[in-house]
C-alpha positions in Angstrom: 8.7 -24.0 -9.6 9.6 -20.6 -10.4 11.8 -18.5 -12.0 14.7 -17.1 -13.8 16.0 -15.5 -16.7 16.4 -12.2 -18.4 16.2 -8.8 -16.2 16.1 -6.1 -19.0 13.7 -3.2 -19.2 12.6 -3.3 -15.4 11.4 -0.5 -13.3 10.4 0.0 -9.9 13.6 -0.7 -7.0 13.7 2.6 -5.3 13.2 2.4 -1.7 13.4 -1.6 -2.1 15.3 -3.0 1.0 17.9 -5.9 0.6 16.1 -8.2 3.1 12.8 -7.3 0.7 14.7 -8.6 -2.3 15.9 -11.9 -0.3 12.3 -12.9 0.6 11.0 -12.5 -2.6 14.0 -14.6 -4.6 13.6 -17.5 -1.9 12.5 -20.9 -3.7 9.0 -22.1 -3.0 8.3 -24.7 -0.3 7.7 -28.6 -1.7 3.7 -28.3 -1.6 1.8 -29.2 -4.3 -0.8 -26.3 -3.8 0.8 -23.6 -4.4 0.1 -22.0 -7.8 2.2 -22.3 -10.7 3.8 -19.5 -12.3 3.2 -17.3 -9.1 5.7 -15.5 -7.0 5.8 -14.8 -3.5 3.8 -12.1 -2.3 6.2 -10.1 0.2 3.6 -7.8 0.8 0.3 -6.0 -0.4 1.7 -2.3 -0.4 4.6 -1.3 1.1 5.6 -2.2 4.5 8.6 0.6 4.7 6.2 3.2 4.5 2.8 1.7 6.1 2.3 2.2 9.9 -0.7 -0.2 10.0 -0.9 -3.8 8.5 -3.5 -6.0 8.2 -2.9 -9.8 8.5 -4.1 -12.4 6.8 -3.4 -16.6 6.4 -1.9 -16.4 2.6 -2.9 -14.9 -0.8 -6.0 -16.2 -2.9 -5.3 -17.7 -6.5 -7.5 -14.7 -7.8 -4.4 -12.6 -7.1 -2.9 -14.4 -10.1 -5.7 -15.9 -12.1 -9.1 -15.0 -13.2 -12.2 -16.9 -12.1 -12.0 -18.7 -15.5 -8.5 -20.1 -15.0 -6.8 -17.6 -17.0 -3.5 -16.1 -15.9 -4.0 -12.5 -15.1 -1.8 -10.3 -17.9 -1.5 -6.5 -18.9 -3.7 -4.3 -17.2 -5.4 -6.8 -15.2 -2.5 -8.1 -13.5 -1.8 -7.8 -10.2 1.2 -9.1 -8.9 4.4 -10.3 -10.9 4.2 -13.7 -12.8 6.4 -16.2 -14.2 5.1 -14.8 -17.5 5.5 -11.2 -16.7 9.3 -11.6 -15.7 10.0 -13.4 -18.9 11.1 -16.7 -17.1 10.9 -20.0 -17.4 8.9 -22.3 -14.4 11.3 -24.0 -12.2 14.0 -21.6 -12.4 15.4 -19.3 -9.4 14.8 -15.5 -9.6 17.8 -13.3 -10.6 18.4 -10.4 -7.7 16.6 -7.7 -10.4 13.9 -10.0 -10.9 13.3 -10.3 -7.3 13.6 -6.4 -7.1 10.6 -6.3 -9.4 8.5 -8.7 -7.5 9.0 -6.4 -4.6 8.3 -3.2 -6.8 4.8 -4.9 -8.0 4.1 -5.9 -4.2 4.9 -1.8 -3.4 2.6 -1.1 -6.1 -0.2 -3.3 -5.6 -3.3 -0.7 -4.8 -1.7 0.8 -7.8 -2.4 -1.4 -10.0 -5.8 -3.7 -9.9 -6.3 -4.5 -6.4 -8.6 -7.8 -5.8 -11.8 -6.4 -4.6 -11.5 -9.4 -1.2 -9.5 -5.8 0.3 -12.8 -3.4 0.4 -14.1 -4.1 3.3 -10.3 -3.8 5.4 -9.8 -0.6 3.5 -13.3 0.8 4.8 -12.4 0.1 8.4 -9.1 1.5 8.2 -10.5 4.4 6.7 -13.4 5.0 9.6 -11.4 3.3 12.6 -7.6 4.7 12.1 -7.7 7.7 9.0 -5.6 5.0 7.2 -5.7 3.6 3.6 -4.1 0.9 1.5 -4.3 3.9 -1.2 -1.9 6.2 0.4 0.3 3.9 1.7 -0.3 4.3 5.3 -1.4 0.6 5.5 -0.8 -2.3 3.7 -1.6 -6.0 4.0 0.7 -8.9 4.8 0.3 -12.8 5.2 1.1 -15.6 7.6 2.4 -17.7 4.8 3.2 -15.9 1.4 2.6 -18.3 -1.1 -0.8 -18.6 -2.7 -2.6 -21.8 -2.8 -5.3 -23.6 -4.7 -7.4 -24.5 -2.3 -6.9 -22.1 0.2 -4.6 -22.8 3.0 -7.4 -24.0 5.3 -8.7 -26.5 2.9 -5.5 -28.3 1.9 -6.1 -31.9 2.3 -2.6 -32.5 3.8 -1.5 -31.2 7.1 1.9 -31.6 7.0 1.8 -29.7 3.7 -0.1 -26.8 5.7 2.1 -26.7 8.6 5.0 -26.5 6.3 3.8 -23.1 4.6 3.1 -21.9 8.2 6.7 -22.7 9.4 8.2 -21.5 6.0 6.1 -18.3 6.0 6.6 -16.7 9.9 10.6 -16.4 9.8 9.9 -14.1 6.9 7.1 -12.4 8.2 8.5 -11.7 11.3 12.1 -10.1 9.8 9.4 -8.1 7.6 7.7 -6.5 10.9 11.3 -5.9 12.6 12.4 -4.0 9.6 9.5 -2.3 8.5 7.8 0.9 9.7 4.6 -1.1 10.8 3.7 -0.7 14.5 -0.3 -1.9 14.6 -1.3 -5.3 13.4 -5.2 -5.8 12.7 -6.2 -9.4 12.5 -9.2 -10.2 10.6 -10.8 -13.6 11.5 -10.8 -16.5 14.1 -8.1 -18.2 12.1 -5.5 -15.5 12.0 -6.2 -14.7 15.5 -5.3 -18.3 16.5 -2.6 -18.4 14.3 -0.7 -15.8 15.6 -1.4 -17.0 19.1 0.2 -20.4 18.6 3.5 -18.9 16.5 3.6 -16.5 19.7 3.5 -13.3 17.5 1.9 -11.7 20.1 -0.1 -12.3 23.7 -3.8 -11.7 22.9 -6.3 -11.1 25.4 -10.1 -10.5 25.1 -11.2 -6.5 25.1 -14.7 -6.7 23.9 -17.6 -8.7 22.4 -20.0 -7.6 19.5 -22.8 -9.5 18.5 -22.8 -10.7 14.9 -25.6 -12.9 13.2 -26.4 -15.7 16.0 -23.0 -15.7 17.4 -20.7 -13.0 19.3 -17.4 -11.8 17.6 -14.6 -11.4 20.0 -12.2 -8.3 19.8 -8.8 -9.1 20.8 -5.5 -7.2 21.8 -1.9 -7.6 22.9 1.6 -6.9 21.8 4.5 -9.0 20.9 7.8 -7.7 20.2 7.3 -4.1 20.4 4.5 -4.3 17.7 0.5 -4.1 19.2 -1.8 -6.4 17.4 -6.0 -6.1 17.6 -7.6 -8.8 16.5 -11.3 -9.8 15.7 -13.2 -13.5 15.3 -15.3 -12.5 12.4 -14.1 -12.6 9.3 -15.3 -9.4 7.2 -15.0 -11.0 4.2 -17.6 -14.2 5.3 -20.6 -12.2 4.0 -23.5 -14.2 6.4 -24.4 -11.8 9.2 -21.7 -9.0 8.4 -24.0 -6.5 8.1 -23.3 -2.6 7.8 -24.0 -1.9 11.7 -21.8 -4.6 12.4 -19.2 -3.2 10.3 -19.7 0.3 12.2 -19.5 -1.3 15.6 -16.3 -3.1 14.7 -14.7 -0.1 13.2 -15.5 1.9 16.4 -14.2 -0.9 18.7 -10.9 -0.6 17.0 -10.3 2.7 16.8 -11.1 2.9 20.8 -8.5 0.2 21.2 -6.0 1.7 19.1 -6.1 5.0 20.7 -5.5 3.6 24.1 -2.4 1.5 23.1 1.4 2.3 23.5 1.9 1.9 20.0 0.4 3.9 17.1 -3.1 5.1 17.8 -4.6 7.1 15.3 -2.7 7.4 12.0 -1.4 10.9 12.2 -2.8 13.9 10.8 -0.8 14.7 8.3 -1.2 16.2 5.2 -0.6 13.0 3.4 -4.2 11.9 5.3 -5.8 15.2 4.5 -9.6 14.9 3.9 -10.7 16.2 0.7 -14.5 16.6 1.9 -17.6 16.5 -0.3 -16.3 18.8 -3.3 -13.2 16.4 -3.9 -10.8 19.0 -3.7 -7.7 19.3 -1.0 -8.3 22.2 1.7 -6.2 25.2 1.0 -3.0 26.0 3.1 -1.5 22.5 3.4 2.2 22.5 3.7 3.9 19.3 3.0 7.9 18.4 3.5 9.7 17.2 0.4 9.0 14.9 -2.4 7.8 11.9 0.0 4.8 14.0 1.6 3.8 15.9 -1.6 3.1 12.3 -3.2 2.0 11.0 -0.1 -1.0 13.8 -0.2 -1.4 13.9 -4.2 -1.8 10.3 -4.3 -4.4 10.1 -1.4 -6.3 13.3 -3.3 -6.1 11.0 -6.9 -7.7 7.7 -5.4 -10.0 9.5 -3.3 -11.6 12.5 -5.4 -12.7 12.7 -9.1 -12.3 16.4 -8.9 -10.8 18.2 -12.3 -7.9 20.2 -10.0 -6.6 20.0 -6.7 -8.3 23.2 -5.5 -10.9 25.7 -6.3 -9.5 27.6 -9.3 -12.9 30.1 -8.8 -12.3 33.0 -11.1 -8.4 33.2 -10.6 -6.8 30.2 -11.7 -3.2 31.4 -9.9 -4.4 30.8 -6.5 -1.5 29.5 -4.4 -3.1 26.1 -2.8 -0.6 24.1 -1.4 3.2 24.9 0.3 5.8 22.6 -0.7 9.2 22.6 0.7 11.6 21.3 -1.7 15.1 21.2 0.0 15.2 24.8 0.8 13.3 26.3 -2.0 9.7 27.0 -1.0 7.1 26.7 -3.7 3.7 26.5 -4.1 1.5 24.3 -6.0 -1.6 26.2 -7.5 -5.4 25.5 -7.1 -5.6 24.9 -10.9 -3.2 21.8 -11.0 -5.0 19.5 -12.9 -5.7 16.0 -12.7 -4.3 14.6 -15.6 -0.9 16.7 -14.7 -1.2 14.8 -11.2 -1.7 11.4 -12.6 1.8 12.1 -14.8 3.7 13.2 -11.7 2.4 10.4 -9.9 4.0 7.7 -12.6 7.3 9.8 -12.6 7.3 9.1 -8.6 6.4 5.2 -9.4 9.3 4.7 -11.7 11.6 7.3 -10.2 10.9 7.4 -6.5 9.4 10.6 -4.6 13.0 12.5 -4.4 12.8 12.9 -8.4 15.1 15.5 -9.6 13.1 18.8 -10.0 13.8 21.5 -12.5 12.8 25.3 -12.7 11.6 26.8 -16.1 10.7 29.7 -17.2 7.3 30.7 -16.4 5.0 32.8 -18.6 6.1 36.0 -17.3 9.8 35.4 -17.8 11.2 34.4 -14.5 12.7 31.0 -13.8 10.0 30.1 -11.3 8.2 27.1 -12.8 8.7 23.9 -11.1 8.6 21.0 -13.7 9.1 17.2 -13.0 9.8 16.2 -16.4 12.0 17.6 -19.2 8.9 16.9 -21.7 6.9 20.2 -20.8 3.7 18.5 -22.5 3.6 15.7 -20.1 3.8 18.4 -17.3 1.2 20.3 -18.9 -1.1 21.6 -16.4 1.2 21.1 -13.5 1.2 24.7 -11.8 4.2 24.6 -9.1 6.1 27.5 -8.6 8.9 28.7 -6.3 8.5 31.6 -4.3 12.1 33.2 -5.0 12.8 32.4 -8.8 16.4 31.2 -9.8 18.6 33.4 -11.5 18.7 30.9 -14.4 17.0 27.5 -15.2 18.2 24.6 -13.8 17.9 21.8 -11.2 16.6 22.8 -7.7 
């Protein structure tokens, strides 16, 4: 049912593994319910950077189509489609097209994420200090193909089992090669399928009242990865109160802290709390472009402040220290939101270890560090070397 054609103009591709490309390039199984014009959803977010993953059954039709049945395009598009790749249905993906599918999966939470993820994002924040938006977490599915109707309502049991059988080896390969060490299972169906597929041996560790029944919380381990699951579906609506969500998040956090795998997400600069002011805390230190990108992506998503720090009466206050390959630099408090957005767009296109350049500052020293040769694009970006270079050029 998909895909082939030209490859000109594709972005992304930085930090993408060959096994991810192979996952994206595979042909869909012969199941009528798979949505035409869709692509396999390798992941929601970047599994190479995530430490925690939530796990579901399969992607929703809404990842590709509006409620009215219109294929999502332009700024509304969430994932790669046959139309966005410029290929005809029924043909296979080229390597470059498969790479673009992966790039769009990695950038999913930077685009137009489906509101279905909001309860899981809230739980990740509260229980583990993790987030889809700063790429410390991602979402995976047992089946990587979107279907209509959803997997649980497919009328053909053989087709449903075929989808599970086709998806499991790809999920196992992803988990074995990714940075994920804790998997959260949302709902009884996911818990049951993980157990039946022998991905993990789960046992009950607690119960939480919900509506007229009880939510079971389970934990286990499989192939070096820790699993935590709960029988209530956070997106179910009925009976899923704010009090229940808070109790579940508390229990997940407690259980995660006791696992041999990752407990709370590390208290790195990339997860620094912005506080009620929306400003980054002063005095953070980050090492390299990756940590800087993580920090600023988290700030950009979680805050609406116009600058990263408190500019106060003096605009040149050093706020964040950055080690750029042996060159120590400081990012000033008055670095503007628009400049951060421009920097993050460069990271999205070129990767976090993009080429930095030192140019002349207002005082004439070669201390100002920019991410773009277009100085207008970097307006409001105030990163300076503590020890200026003797001449302009790359760091």
